[in-house]
C-alpha positions, -999 to 999 in steps of 0.1 A, spaced: -70 -8 -426 -87 -6 -390 -76 -41 -376 -38 -34 -396 -31 -6 -372 -41 -29 -341 -18 -62 -358 12 -70 -335 42 -89 -349 48 -128 -340 77 -124 -306 108 -145 -313 111 -168 -286 148 -176 -276 155 -218 -275 152 -215 -240 114 -206 -239 112 -232 -269 123 -256 -245 103 -245 -218 76 -244 -233 77 -288 -253 84 -296 -215 58 -279 -203 34 -291 -230 46 -331 -226 43 -322 -188 2 -316 -197 -2 -344 -220 16 -370 -198 -3 -355 -163 -38 -346 -184 -29 -316 -166 -52 -280 -178 -36 -252 -197 -38 -222 -209 -23 -210 -239 -10 -179 -254 -4 -184 -294 -2 -158 -321 -25 -160 -352 -31 -134 -376 -15 -104 -358 -31 -114 -330 -24 -126 -290 -48 -156 -284 -57 -171 -251 -73 -201 -246 -76 -227 -219 -76 -266 -224 -60 -300 -226 -30 -309 -245 -38 -345 -262 -13 -348 -285 21 -335 -296 45 -337 -329 81 -318 -322 91 -328 -355 58 -322 -378 57 -289 -360 19 -296 -348 -5 -294 -313 -32 -305 -308 -52 -295 -281 -93 -292 -267 -110 -259 -257 -127 -263 -223 -152 -238 -240 -170 -260 -270 -142 -293 -266 -133 -287 -296 -101 -301 -310 -73 -275 -324 -46 -285 -342 -13 -257 -343 16 -256 -355 40 -255 -320 62 -221 -344 27 -201 -332 27 -207 -299 41 -178 -272 31 -193 -243 19 -219 -218 11 -226 -185 0 -247 -167 -33 -236 -151 
């Protein structure tokens, strides 16, 4: 019950924000630059640092390798809130 109290709603992004996220993902993929990813999961905003390995806009997913454990993470593009080049 306490966890429910700290949950936040997933923000609704504008078309422009989604285009900017997609552009940054593609740029990071092609230049192999590190990114800061903020995504929504189970009522929380999570920020991680890593490298983009794969982007599938039509399939609504991308894969990134996190900096800490160097693990592959598969996420939906619709869960992304923000992406910034490091």
